[in-house]
N, C-alpha and C positions, 0 to 999 in steps of 0.2 A: 362351841357356839360359833355359828357361821356369820358371814358378813350381813346377811339379811336380818338376823336377830339383833344386831347392834343398832341398826337404823330405824327399825319399826318400833313404835311404842308398845309396851306390854299393857294388858288390861289389869286394872286395879278396881275391885268391886268395893263400893262404898255404901254406907247407910247415912241417912240424914238425921242429925241430932241437934238439939238446941242447948245453949249454955244456960243452966239454971240461973234465974235472977236477972237475965238480960234478954234482949230481943235479937240476939245473934244466932244464926244457924251455921253449922259446919257439916261438911262431908267428911266422914271418918272412914279412912281406909284401914281396916283392921290388920291386914297382912300385905305389906308392900311386896311387890314382885321381885325386888332387888335385895332388900335386907330383912324381910319378914317382920318388920316392926310396925307400930301403929303411927299413922300420920293424919293430920287434920288440915282441911282446906276450907276457907271461909266461903259460905254459900250466900250470905247476904242477910238483910234484915228480916225478922220473922213476919212482919206485917206487910212490907212493901215489895220485897224481892220474890222472884220466881226461882226457886232453887234449881230447877231443871236447866236453866240457862247457864248455870255455872259448871255444869258437867263438861268434861272435855280433857284436853291434854294439859298436864302440869309437869313442871320439873320436879323430880323426886327430891324431897328434903334431905335425904341421906346422901345423895350424889346429884347436885344440880346439873351436871352434864348429861344425865340420863332423863328421859321423859317417859311418863306413863299416862294412860288414858283412864280417867276416873269415870266409871259407868255404874249403872245399877246392876245388882246381881240378876242372873237369869231366873225366870219363873220356873217353878218345878213342873216337870212333865206330868201329864194326866196318868192316873193309874191304868194299867192295862187290864182288860177283862171287865170293866164296868159296863160297857156296851153289851157284852155277851150276857151278863147277868140280867140286864134290862130286857133284852130280847127273849130270854128264857121265861121271865115273868110274864111278858106280853103274850107269848105263846101259851103259857099255862092258863091265863085268864080266858082265852078263847075256847078252850076245851070244854066240852059238855060232860059233866060227870054222870055216868050211868050207875046202875046198881052193881054192875060187875067191877067197876073201878074203885069202889069204896073199899 
């Protein structure tokens, strides 16, 4: 681990969950980048708060001297080849079927 790794916060992907029976929301980090444990951070009131505002840097509960950035997980990439299948369908629609092609 170099010097650069020690100072920059690592990314921690979180999901938004609410506490059953209450109006409190939490950002749940399922896998901490430092200890691989689950941590929770308060996101605010269910009706009044905007949970996106509470994303950002937090001290890690496992080691408060280290900081990680709570962010949303990346969106999955689009499947490759979908455009090619669409193009083939469009080209097939334009063809005129003759008696020879049946």
